[in-house]
C-alpha positions in Angstrom: 43.7 11.7 32.0 41.3 14.3 30.7 44.1 16.5 29.4 45.6 13.6 27.5 42.2 12.9 25.8 41.9 16.6 24.9 45.5 16.6 23.5 44.8 13.4 21.5 41.6 15.0 20.1 43.6 18.1 19.1 46.3 15.9 17.5 43.7 14.0 15.4 42.1 17.3 14.3 45.5 18.8 13.3 46.5 15.5 11.5 43.3 15.5 9.5 43.8 19.2 8.6 47.3 18.5 7.6 46.3 15.7 5.2 43.4 17.8 3.8 45.6 20.8 3.2 48.5 18.9 1.9 46.5 17.1 -0.8 45.2 20.4 -2.1 48.7 21.2 -3.5 50.7 17.9 -3.3 50.2 14.3 -4.4 51.0 11.6 -1.9 52.5 8.4 -3.4 53.1 5.1 -1.6 56.4 4.2 -3.2 56.6 0.4 -3.1 59.4 -2.1 -3.4 59.1 -5.5 -5.0 58.7 -7.1 -1.5 55.7 -5.0 -0.7 57.3 -2.5 1.7 56.3 1.0 0.9 56.7 4.6 2.2 54.6 7.7 1.6 56.4 10.4 -0.3 54.8 13.8 -1.3 55.5 16.1 -4.2 53.9 19.3 -5.4 51.4 18.7 -8.1 53.1 21.1 -10.6 56.6 20.1 -9.8 58.6 18.3 -12.6 58.8 14.6 -12.4 62.5 14.9 -11.6 61.4 16.4 -8.2 59.5 13.2 -7.5 62.7 11.3 -8.1 64.6 13.7 -5.8 62.1 13.4 -3.0 62.2 9.6 -3.1 65.9 9.5 -3.1 66.1 11.9 -0.1 63.5 10.0 1.8 64.6 6.4 1.1 68.3 6.8 1.7 70.8 4.5 0.0 68.5 4.1 -3.0 70.7 4.0 -6.1 68.9 2.8 -9.2 65.5 4.3 -9.4 63.1 3.3 -12.2 59.6 4.4 -11.2 56.5 3.0 -12.7 52.8 2.6 -12.1 50.6 -0.4 -12.9 47.0 -0.5 -13.9 44.4 -3.1 -13.0 45.3 -5.2 -16.0 49.0 -5.3 -15.1 50.1 -2.9 -17.8 53.1 -0.8 -16.7 53.6 2.9 -17.2 57.2 4.0 -16.8 57.7 7.3 -15.1 60.7 9.0 -16.5 62.9 11.5 -14.7 61.8 14.5 -16.7 62.5 18.2 -16.0 59.8 19.4 -18.3 56.7 17.3 -17.5 54.9 18.0 -14.3 53.5 15.3 -12.0 50.0 16.6 -12.7 50.6 16.3 -16.5 51.5 12.6 -16.0 48.6 11.7 -13.7 45.7 13.5 -15.4 45.8 11.7 -18.7 46.8 8.4 -17.1 44.1 8.0 -14.5 43.9 4.3 -15.1 47.3 4.0 -13.6 46.7 6.4 -10.7 43.8 5.3 -8.6 43.5 5.8 -4.8 44.8 2.7 -3.0 42.8 3.3 0.2 39.0 3.7 0.4 37.2 6.9 1.3 37.3 8.7 3.6 41.1 8.2 3.5 43.2 10.8 1.8 44.1 10.1 -1.9 47.3 8.2 -2.1 48.6 6.6 -5.3 50.9 3.6 -5.5 54.0 3.7 -7.6 56.8 1.2 -7.7 60.5 1.4 -8.1 62.9 -1.2 -9.5 65.9 -2.2 -7.6 67.7 -5.3 -6.9 65.2 -7.1 -4.7 66.9 -8.5 -1.6 64.2 -7.7 1.0 61.9 -10.2 2.6 58.2 -10.0 3.4 59.0 -10.0 7.1 59.2 -6.3 7.7 
């Protein structure tokens, strides 16, 4: 039993290191459907916005129409276009009102973005 506890401690340490190191060079987004289901997707901070679209399409298989957007606390919507020129960092930095961490400290910084699709999911997931 002691070996399992040591392995779990080691796992937790490595997991925490992974998140800490990952967030140095990547953003983590919780990509959320209209029903509330979401998955975490990462993208390098200086990658073009088109890479964010690619990463989401790879991770959430079967996703066809993909219109990404962020919402601020007042409900205003910021469309995130599939752009090869603009980096993810260049979108987030001037639009900090749309990109606030969704989990409290000491959790890693994760931003919520939404995608439009025909909504045929239920809240029972």
